[in-house]
N, C-alpha and C positions, 0 to 999 in steps of 0.2 A: 402472811401477816400484815395488815394494814397499819399504817402509821397512826398512833393514838393521838386524839386532840384533847389538849388540857385548857379548858377555858378559865382564865384567871381574873377574878374580879375582886374589887375591894370588899364587899359583902354589904349585907344589912341584917339588922336585928329585928325588921318588922314583917308584917305579912306581905310585903313587896317581893319576897322571895317567889311568889307565884310566876312573875315575870322571868326570872331565871329557868323556870320549868318550861315555859313558852319557848324561850330562846333554844334551850336543849332539844326541844320536841322538833322544831324548825330543822335544827343542824343534823339531827339524825336522819331526817329524810333526804338531806342533801348530801350526806357523807354516810351512806349505808356500808356496814362492814367496819367502820372504824370505831374504835373504843372511844367514848366521850367522857370525860372526867372534870369535876370542877374543883378549883382551888381557890383560896380566899387569902388575900395579902394582908388584911387588917387583924393584927393580933387581938386587938380589943373586942371586934366582932367575934373572932373564933372563941375567945373566952367567955362571952356573955352567951352566945349560943349553947356552948358545952353545958352551962348551967341550966337551960331551959329544955333541951333536947337530947335524946340518947344518940342521935346521928352527929358523927364528928365532922367538923368542917377542917379540911386539911389544908396545911400550908403548900405551895408549890413544890417545894423541895420533897415533901412527904410523898406527893403523888408520883413525882418522878422516880423516887426511890422504889416506890410499889411497882412501876412500871419496869424498871431495871430488873427487879426480882422475877418479873414474868417473862423475862428474855427479850424485851424490846431494846433496840439500839438506838432508836431515834423517836422523838415526839415533836409534834407541834404545839408550842404554848402560844395560845391566842390570847392577846390582851383584850379585856373587855372594857377597858378605860376609854373615855371620849376623846382624850388629847393625850399628846406626848409630853405630860408633865412629870412631877416628882415621882408619882406612884408607878408610872411606865418604866422609867429609868431605874428605879429600885428593883423592879422585876427583872429587867435587863441583867443587873449585877448579880442577883440571886441566882438565875438560871445559868450563868457563867460557871456555878459551882455544881451544876447538875451531873448526877452519876451516869446520864447518857447523853447523846448529842441532841440539840434541840434546834429548831428553827421557830424564830418568833414572828407570830401575826401581829400586824401593827394595830393602834388603837382606831377608833371610829374615823377621826379627822386627821389623815395622814397625807393627803394629796389633794389637787385641785378637783380631782374627780369624787373625791369623798365629799368635799363642800357641796360640790354642785348636786349631787345626789341627796344629801340631807336637806338642802334648801328645796329641792323639788318634791321630796317625800314629806316633810314637814308642812311645807307651804300649802300643799294639796288639801290640808285638813284646816287651813286658816278660813273662818267664816266672816264674811264683810268686813275685810281689813281697812276699808275706806272710811268706815264710820266709828270704828273703835281701835284702841291700840291693842297690839299682840305683843306680850312680854315673855320672851324665852329666859329661863333662870337657871344657870349651870352652877356647879360648886365654887368655881374660881381657883386661882392659884397664884403664887408669888414666882413660879418658874417663869422664865422668859417666853415661854408658849402661851402665856396669858394673852398675847396680842391676837391668838386664834379666835377670841370671842368677838373682837372688833371685826375681824376679817369677814367672819360669819354674818354678823350684823349688816356689814356692807353689802353683801351678796343677797341677804334677804331684801333689803330696801331696793336694790337694783331691779329685783324681780317682782317685788309685791308692793313697792311704794314705801313712802317714809314713815308710815304708822307701826312698822316692825321694830321691836327693840331687843337687844340681847343684854342682860345683865347677869351679875353673879352674887353669890352670898358671900364670898371671901375675895376681897381685891377690887379690881376695876374691870368693867364699870359698875359701880355700887349701887346698891338700893336707892340711896338718896339722889344720886345722879338721874338715875332712870325715872324715879317718881316725879324729880322736878322737870325731866324733859317732858313727860306725858302731860304734866300739868300745864306748862307752857304752850303745848299744842292746842289745848282748849278741848281735847276729848273728854268725854265723861264716861265713857265705858272702857275698861280693860280686861283682856282675857288672859290670864297666867297659864303658862305651860312649862312644867318642870323639864329643863334639858338635862336629865339625868337618866341613866339606864333604867332605875327602878325608883320610884317614888317612896323613899324610906322616911327615915328621921328628918332629914332635912325639909322633905316636902311637908311633913306633918306640923314641924315646930316653925321653920324659918318662912316657908311660904304661905301655909294655909292657917296658922295658928292664931288665937285670939290675942296673943300678947306680943307686941313688939315684931310683927311680920310683915312681910310684903303686902299682904291683904289689908292689913290694919293701917299700914302707911298710905295706900292709896285712899281706902276709905276716909281717913282724916282729912284728905284733900276733896272730899265729896265726889269721888270717882267710884261708881258701881263696878264690882269685881266678880268675874267668873273665873272658875279655875278647873283646869284639866286634872283629874285625880289619878293619873297614871304616868309612869316615865315613858321614854321614847323606845324602850326595849320591847313594847308591844307593836311597833310599827313595822309592817313587812319591808319596807324600802332600807330600814336600819339592819334588818337580818340579811338583806343582800349584801350590804357592805362588809359585814363580818364574813359572810360565806366567801366573798371574794378575797378577803385578806387570808382566810386560811388556804384557799386554792393556791394563792401566791406563795405562802409558806411552805406548803407541800411541793410546790413545783422545784424549789431549789434543793430539795433532799435528793441525794443519788438514789438511782434505782438499784435495789438489791436483787442479784439473781435468784431465780426460783430454787435453783439447787442448793444456794447458800441459805436461804430460808429454811430449807427442808434440813439441811445439816445442823444449823443453829437450833432448830426446835428439837432434833433428835438428841443433840448433846445436853440440852436443858432437861428433857424427859429422863435421860439416863442419870443425870446428877441427882434428879429427886428420888430416883428408885433406891 
């Protein structure tokens, strides 16, 4: 019985759910034989989707309880968050109440190796960064980990030059700061990239919307805007990082002898009879 993997994301209420399906497809190829489940930490997302669809979006604890009922003793809970902020630490606290033992896979940006892989993976998709600005836009946070966006910006600039900017919707570096910095640079074209796993509501309203968005803020400065209409969850290098984090989480789980697995499975079967 292989260790099940629970992919835990904030969730989205938009068609961007297709990126989750792509991620699952990649992970199933990398972890054959493992059960893969999704869990969603946002209560609002779960409630809204329940009104639109017959498919139930489960909370992490619900998924873990179902796994316990199936006889599993362990699970890997892989955070699909991008940084180790409030959402990740809430997940850690919730998983402490799990009915089975768990090993948590870390968010996307959790080590120097992760940052370097993100910079290399996303940077290979930059086109002509010498003649226009490239702006990556994340959710933002007031957690102390907010400085991860600054570190990422520094590493991008070291590798690709000064025309790469990282900003956030909530917090610092703010939209006003990034728009001002690009304006002061004299560049007249900007390419916006959502630094989010999926391009959901924030993308539609805050980045690409026609009212008070990043797009309109640049246009008001006579800077032409192009936008990448999908999250980074579609990029293979991002998949590789999450796969590595899952392997690392699996590696700390004690190996259960096959005879013990047989006995546990037999006991569970007899209890159901």
